[in-house]
N, C-alpha and C positions, 0 to 999 in steps of 0.2 A: 288506533287509525280511525279518524271519523271516515263517515262515506263519502261524505264532499271531498276529503283529501285523495280518497283512491280515484274517483269520478267526478268533478263538479257537477252541478246541477246543469250549466250549458253546454255538456259534453255526454254524447251517448252511448260510446264505446270506447274500450281502452286494449292497446293491443298488448298482449304477453306471449315470450317467446313463439313471435309469428304469428298467434291467434288471434283475431279480433273476437273481442268477448262484448255483447251489447247488453247496457245497462239494464238490469231485471231478469237475468237469465236464472240467477239461484231462485227467485222468485216461481219463474215459469216452471223450474223445473221440480219445485215443492209443490206447485198445481197440479202437475201433468202426474205426479207421485199420487197424488191425491186420488186423482179420477183411476188411476190402477190400482187401486186399494180398495174402493167403493164397489161392492157385486151388483149395485144397483146401475151401474153405468151400461149404456147398448155395447154393443163388442166394435160398431166403429167408431165411437169416442174412443175406447181404449187404444182401437189400431192408432188413430190420431196421437194418443196418446205418448203412444211408443217414440212413433216416429220422430213428434218435438223432442221427446228426451235423448235421443241417439243424435241427433242436429246438435244439442246443447254440450254434449259428450265431451267434444275436445277442448273448448273454451271451459269447464268445469272441471276440467282435468288440468288443463293449462295455469287454472289458478290456486291448485293446489286442494279444490276441496276434499276431495277422496283421501288424501295425507292426512287431514284433520276430522272427520266425521265419517262415520261406519253406517253404510245403508244397512238399518234393520230388517226391513221388507224383505223376502225371502225371495220373493218374486221380481221385486226393483233390484234387488243386491245381483241377481242374474243375470238381468238385461245389461245392468251397468258394468258387470263384469265380462259378458260376451263379447261387448262392441269396442 
């Protein structure tokens, strides 16, 4: 499946199993995951990244992301599994 078949350019959200998922959710998750894994990042930025990840989890689960990919970073995996 091509990206535009999943979510055309003129559409910013998709609903899966009653959960609205925004375009860019996977990219936002990855960017926030990078923040958590960077030891140079301030604690306030870490708090924001954790909050952003938690907000994204329902959509990512509805898409089945974690049924296909395993989170290798222990800290991130613990966060994902705890929510």
